[in-house]
N, C-alpha and C positions, 0 to 999 in steps of 0.2 A: 959206698954212697957216691954218687955222681954229683959234680959241682961244676958249674960254669958261669962266669960273670963276665959282661962286657960293659964298660962304662962309655957312655957317650956324654956329649955337653950337657943336654937337659933330661937325660933317663938312664937308666940302669936295667939290664935284663939278667934275671937269675933263673936257671934250671936244676932242680934238686930232685934226686930220686934216692929212697932207700929201700934196699930188697927187705923180702921176707924176714921177719925176726929184728929187723934194725928200727929203732924209732928215735926220733928227735923231741925232745921236750921243749914246746915252745912256751914262753912265758908273754903274758899280756904287755903289749908294746905299741907304740906309735911311731911315725914318720914324719919329717918335716915336709914330704913329698906325697903325692897321691900315689897309690899302689892298686894296680890291676893284678889281680890273682886268677890264673888259668888252673884249675884242678884236672889234671890228665889221667890220674888212674888211683886207686887204693879206697880205703874207707876212712873217713875223716868227717869232723864236725868243725865249722869254723865259727869263732865268736868275736861278735863286734858290739861294742857298747851294749851289753846285755840281751842283744838278740843271738839265736843260734841258728846256723844253717847246715842241716845234714846234706853233705856234698855228693854228686853224682858226676862221673868223668864226663867233661864237657862244659861243667859249670864255670862261670865268670864271677867275681866279686870285685867290686870297685870301691875303695876306702878313701875317703878325703883325707887330707893331712891332718894328724893330731887325733884320728878317730882310733881308740884303742881296739886293738884287736889279737887274736891268737887263734891257732890251729892246733885242734886235738885230732893226731893221727892215730890209727890202729897197725900195730906192728904185725897181726895176722897176716896181711896182705902187703905187697908192694905198695909204695907211696910215691907218687911224681906231681910235680906242679912246676909250672913257670909264673914268675913275678915280675912285673914291670913296674918300676919305680919312675915317677916323673914329675918335672915341675909343671904346674899346670899353666905356667907363663907359655909353654911353648904353644899354646892357642892363639896367643896375644896378636899376632900379624894375622892371623886369620879370621879372627873372632875378636875384634877389639871390644866389643859390647860384652862380652861373655855370655852370648845367647847360648851356645853350646853347653857351657857350664851350670846355667841356671838350675836345671832340673838336679844337679849333682850336689849343688850348696843349698837349694832351697826344699830341703825335706829333712826330718828330724834325725838327729846323729844315730847311726845303728839300725835303720830301717831303710827297705828297700835297695840293699846294697848290690 
């Protein structure tokens, strides 16, 4: 398994890779930060608040803080992802009225991730 984590003031980046036959069991969880999930390779289904997304390499998902989620990966192929967790306040100076985040928050939980 390859693992790299860099921590900055308002966000963290994580890169994970499991080789053929390796599998990590992810449990349903939430974060206090937002999460941007980039699917690099593999075969997986991502579950968010009752919705399921069958992933293709290059897919990007975005979860709000406290939006429950987990990924179900297949051990039949190598699996790789990059996750960026960030405080939504990093946009405050650029967008004090939260115009950029409105579509992100004005949606049903687990929909249009």
